C-alpha positions in Angstrom: 8.6 2.8 -12.7 4.8 4.0 -12.9 4.2 7.4 -13.6 0.5 9.1 -13.1 -0.8 12.6 -14.1 -3.9 13.9 -14.3 -5.5 10.4 -14.3 -9.4 11.3 -14.4 -12.0 8.2 -14.3 -15.7 8.3 -13.6 -18.6 6.0 -13.9 -21.7 8.2 -14.8 -21.9 11.2 -12.8 -19.4 9.7 -10.0 -15.7 10.3 -10.3 -13.7 7.6 -8.7 -10.7 9.2 -9.5 -10.2 12.9 -10.2 -6.9 14.7 -11.6 -4.3 11.9 -10.0 -0.8 12.4 -9.8 1.1 9.6 -8.7 5.2 8.1 -9.2 5.9 4.7 -8.4 9.9 4.1 -8.7 11.1 1.3 -10.1 12.5 -1.4 -7.6 10.3 0.2 -5.0 7.5 -1.7 -2.8 4.7 1.3 -2.7 1.7 0.6 -0.3 -1.4 2.2 -1.7 -4.1 3.1 1.1 -6.8 4.8 1.5 -10.2 4.5 3.1 -13.1 2.2 1.3 -14.2 4.0 -1.4 -11.1 6.2 -2.0 -10.4 4.7 -6.0 -7.6 1.9 -5.1 -9.3 -0.6 -7.0 -10.1 1.5 -9.9 -6.2 2.4 -9.9 -4.9 -0.6 -9.6 -7.1 -1.6 -12.7 -6.0 1.0 -15.0 -2.4 0.0 -13.9 -3.3 -3.3 -14.9 -4.7 -2.6 -18.2 -8.1 -3.5 -17.4 -9.4 0.3 -17.7 -8.8 3.2 -20.3 -8.6 6.4 -18.4 -11.2 8.9 -19.5 -8.5 11.9 -19.6 -4.6 11.8 -18.5 -2.0 9.3 -18.7 -0.7 6.1 -16.8 2.6 4.9 -18.1 4.7 2.0 -17.1 8.3 2.5 -18.0 7.2 5.3 -20.3 4.4 3.1 -22.3 0.8 2.7 -21.9 -0.7 -0.1 -20.7 -4.1 -0.2 -21.8 -4.2 -2.7 -24.8 -0.4 -3.1 -24.7 0.3 -6.8 -24.6 4.0 -6.3 -24.2 3.9 -4.2 -21.4 1.0 -6.4 -19.7 3.3 -9.5 -20.0 5.4 -7.6 -17.5 2.9 -7.1 -15.0 1.6 -9.8 -12.5 -1.5 -9.3 -10.9 -3.1 -10.8 -7.6 -6.2 -9.5 -7.0 -8.3 -9.8 -3.9 -10.3 -12.8 -5.4 -7.8 -15.0 -7.2 -9.0 -15.7 -10.8 -9.1 -19.3 -11.9 -10.8 -21.5 -14.8 -14.0 -23.6 -13.0 -12.3 -26.7 -13.3 -8.4 -25.7 -13.5 -5.8 -26.9 -11.0 -2.5 -25.2 -10.1 -0.5 -27.0 -12.7 -3.9 -26.2 -15.5 -3.0 -22.4 -14.4 0.5 -23.1 -14.7 0.1 -23.5 -18.3 -2.1 -21.0 -19.0 0.1 -18.6 -17.5 3.3 -20.0 -19.4 1.4 -19.2 -22.5 0.8 -15.2 -21.4 4.2 -14.5 -19.7 7.1 -15.2 -22.2 9.8 -15.2 -19.2 7.7 -17.7 -17.0 10.1 -19.4 -15.3 9.4 -23.5 -14.9 12.3 -24.2 -13.2 11.1 -21.7 -10.7 8.0 -23.1 -10.3 9.2 -26.5 -9.4 11.1 -24.7 -7.2 8.4 -23.3 -5.3 6.5 -26.4 -4.7 9.0 -26.5 -1.5 7.6 -23.4 -0.1 3.8 -24.2 -1.2 3.7 -27.3 0.1 0.2 -27.2 1.3 -1.1 -26.8 -1.7 -1.8 -29.8 -4.2 -1.1 -28.5 -7.7 -3.3 -30.9 -9.3 -6.6 -30.8 -7.2 -9.3 -28.2 -8.6 -8.3 -24.5 -7.2 -12.3 -24.2 -6.5 -11.6 -27.3 -4.0 -9.1 -25.1 -2.1 -9.1 -23.2 1.1 -9.3 -19.7 0.6 -6.0 -19.5 2.1 -4.7 -22.3 -0.3 -6.2 -20.6 -3.6 -4.3 -17.4 -2.4 -0.9 -19.3 -1.9 -1.7 -20.9 -5.4 -1.7 -16.7 -6.9 1.4 -15.9 -5.2 2.9 -19.4 -6.7 2.2 -18.5 -10.2 2.7 -14.7 -10.1 6.3 -15.1 -8.6 7.0 -17.4 -11.6 6.0 -15.1 -14.2 9.3 -12.7 -14.7 7.3 -9.8 -14.1 8.9 -6.6 -13.4 6.1 -4.9 -11.8 4.0 -7.3 -9.2 0.2 -5.7 -8.4 -1.1 -6.8 -5.3 -4.6 -6.0 -4.0 -4.9 -6.9 -0.4 -2.3 -9.8 -1.0 -2.2 -11.8 2.3 -5.3 -11.6 3.6 -6.7 -15.1 4.3 -2.8 -16.2 5.0 -1.6 -17.8 8.2 1.0 -15.8 10.0 3.7 -18.2 9.0 2.9 -18.0 5.5 2.3 -14.3 5.1 5.7 -14.4 6.4 7.1 -16.6 4.0 5.4 -14.9 0.9 6.7 -11.6 2.0 10.3 -12.8 2.5 9.9 -14.1 -0.9 8.5 -10.9 -2.6 11.3 -8.9 -1.0 14.1 -11.4 -1.8 12.3 -10.4 -5.7 13.1 -6.7 -4.7 16.5 -7.3 -3.3 17.7 -9.4 -6.0 15.6 -9.1 -9.5 14.7 -5.4 -9.1 10.8 -6.2 -9.1 8.7 -2.8 -8.2 5.8 -3.8 -6.1 2.7 -2.1 -5.5 0.6 -3.0 -3.1 -2.7 -1.7 -1.6 -3.8 -2.9 1.3 -6.0 -2.1 4.8 -3.6 -4.1 7.1 -1.2 -0.4 7.6 0.4 -2.6 10.6 2.3 -5.0 8.2 2.5 -2.5 5.2 4.8 -0.4 7.6 7.4 -3.3 7.6 7.4 -3.8 3.9 6.8 -0.6 2.4 9.6 1.8 1.3 7.3 4.3 -0.4 3.4 5.4 0.7 0.8 6.9 -1.1 -2.6 7.8 0.8 -5.6 8.2 -1.7 -8.8 9.9 -0.6 -11.7 10.5 -2.5 -10.1 9.8 -6.0 -7.0 11.9 -5.4 -3.5 11.5 -4.0 -3.7 13.3 -0.5 0.1 12.8 -0.5 3.1 10.9 -1.2 6.7 10.2 0.1 8.9 7.8 1.4 8.1 6.1 4.6 11.2 7.6 6.5 10.4 10.8 5.4 6.4 10.8 6.0 7.0 9.2 9.6 9.8 12.2 10.0 7.0 14.4 9.1 4.8 13.7 11.8 5.4 13.3 15.7 2.9 12.6 18.7 3.9 15.1 21.7 3.5 14.1 24.8 3.7 17.1 27.2 2.9 18.4 30.9 2.7 22.2 30.9 3.5 24.1 33.8 -0.4 25.0 34.0 -2.7 22.3 33.6 -4.6 24.2 30.2 -2.4 24.4 27.4 -1.0 27.3 26.4 -1.9 29.3 23.4 0.4 27.9 20.6 1.2 29.7 17.3 -0.6 29.3 14.7 1.7 27.9 11.9 2.7 24.9 14.6 0.3 22.5 12.5 -1.5 20.7 15.2 -3.3 17.4 13.5 -5.2 16.8 17.0 -5.0 17.4 20.6 -6.2 15.0 23.5 -5.9 15.6 27.2 -5.7 13.1 29.9 -5.3 14.4 33.4 -2.2 17.0 33.1 -1.0 15.0 29.9 -1.8 16.7 26.8 -0.8 14.6 23.4 -0.3 16.6 20.4 -0.1 15.3 16.6 2.3 17.8 15.0 3.5 18.4 11.6 7.0 18.6 11.6 10.2 16.9 12.7 10.6 15.8 16.2 13.6 18.4 16.8 11.6 21.0 15.1 8.5 20.5 17.3 10.3 19.8 20.4 12.3 23.1 19.8 8.9 24.8 19.2 7.5 23.7 22.1 10.2 24.3 24.9 9.9 28.2 24.8 6.8 27.2 27.3 9.1 25.5 29.9 7.0 22.0 29.6 7.4 20.3 33.3 7.7 16.7 30.8 8.0 16.3 27.1 8.5 13.1 24.7 8.3 12.8 21.1 7.1 9.6 19.9 7.1 8.8 16.1 4.0 7.9 14.5 2.7 4.4 13.1 1.9 4.2 9.6 -1.8 3.7 11.1 -1.8 6.6 13.1 -0.3 8.6 10.2 -3.5 7.4 7.8 -5.5 8.4 10.8 -4.8 12.0 11.4 -4.3 12.9 7.5 -7.4 11.8 6.6 -9.2 13.5 9.7 -8.0 16.8 7.6 -10.2 15.6 5.1 -13.5 15.8 7.2 -13.5 12.1 8.2 -14.9 11.3 11.8 -11.6 10.1 13.4 -10.8 12.9 15.6 -12.1 11.5 18.6 -9.8 8.1 19.0 -8.7 7.5 22.3 -4.6 8.3 22.5 
């Protein structure tokens, strides 16, 4: 669905994106994560056609987005700050969206009133709370008939019940309509529940990109008690991303599958050994730890 090759964007002498490569499969929920300043918002503005690349390409279904109305009509975007006209109501914005999106589904708009019942469609959006404004943004975006939804911190400001409601609607569109979703968020615990692909962005480059299953299956947390109190000399080709010790229990974050790492450590005849899957948040922390971020002393 989205193919990014050697994308570069600079502002004066600062490179926000540098030789970036990324692939978002059709029908996927792709989580884009990274620290502040990694280039996520800049990338999203390229995906939605707001920015022109300095070099490289960004294609949606094989076509460039910048100055391409036909492609933009297939993309719905919910930015962190929802844009609306100063005095517009949700219903006013609905008429605006209908003029922008040929596939705008009026029947669905009426049906979704029940899902977003707390939003008064005739009240000016500027008079709504931040959470209700975000609900209005989802209400409109879900009716656009878009093939690609681009979301930046999408559920920020929503209460837990509405978060679940929104994700249920989004995942329903993915399952039933084949919608592709690109979502950028710092809420990694929530992304872990909904994403099937993840890309970690760092310093304007993609640090890694994998399916969530593959990503979680390739890094493991090992809790080990060795025969001696001190950790033995481990082989150089065993990629230990982080190690910590509490009492006699050594906690090792190791790159590799659980079976592979367990077999490698078994030769030391440990008294106790347990493999624990890492969360997406932990993977994010330890992958960035190799990028010179000061995260190595986190208490495990």
